N, C-alpha and C positions, 0 to 999 in steps of 0.2 A: 154532539155530546160524545165523549169517549166511552167505548165499551169497557166491560170489566177486563177483557183480555188486554186492552191498551193500558188500562190502569195498572195492571200488575207486571207488564212487560219489563219495565225498567228495573223493578225489584227482582224479578227472576234473572235478568241479565247480570245484576250485581251478585246474586246468589251463586250463579254459575261462573263468576269471574270473567264474564264477557265484557271487555272494555272498549271494543272497537265498534264502529258504526258501519253496518252492512245491511242493505235492503233484504238480501236473501236470508241472512241469519234471522233478522226480525220477522220475516214472513214464516220461516220454519218454526220459530219459537211461538209465534202467534197461533199457528196451526196446532202445535202441541198443547198450548194453553186451552184453546177452545175444545179440543178433543178430551183433554184431561178434565175440564170443568163439566162436560157432558157426562163423562164416565163416572165421576164422583157424585154428581147429582142423581144419576141413575142408581148408584149404589146406596145413597142416602134415602132415596125415594122422596126427596124434598128439594126445594130451591135453596142453594147455599150462597153465602156471602163470602167471596174470596178476597175481599179488601180488608177484612178484619183479621188480626193475628189470632188464629184459632186452628183447630184440627183440619178443617177443609183447606185452608190456605197452605198449611204445612204439607198436606198430602199432594196438593196441586204442585207445589214447588218440586217435591220429590218425583212426581209423575213426569214432569217436564225434564228433570235431570236424567231420569232413566230413558225417556224418549230420545233426548238429545245425544245420549251415549249409545243409542241403538241397542238397549238392553231392556226394552219395555216388557218383554215376556217374563222378566224376573220381578217386576214391580208388585204384582198381586201376591206373589209368593212371599216376598220380603216384607210387605206391609199388610199381611193378611189380618193380623190382630187389630191394627189401626182401622182398616176398612170395616171390619166387623163392628168395632166400637162406633164408628161413624154411623153405620146403618142403625144399630140399636139406639143410639142417642137420638137420632132424628125420627125414628119410628115411635119412640117413647114420647117425644115432644108432640108428635101428631096426635097421639092418643090423649095426652093431657089437654091439648088445645081443643079437642073435639068433645070434651066433657066425659071422657071415659069410653066413648064409642069408637070403634075402629072404623076407618074409612077404606073402602075397597080400592 
């Protein structure tokens, strides 16, 4: 079964206008994708679905774009409001799903 990283790899390559087939490029992008997914899930405090067109997927694509351009240190600064929104949205959902009680 394909991992989420494998599922979004071709979409990210299209987003980045990468039209060539290269094992090293795919390996690098897959690493960026996995690290981006982990970082965004940590920020959200929840498991995220990156296969659906929504904020987590958008942020993942931009994370990979910045990582691929070797400008990752600017990602959090430039997407600060989106990252805060992601965190608040998923924390609010966890409170709603727990019946109003916060989970540690």
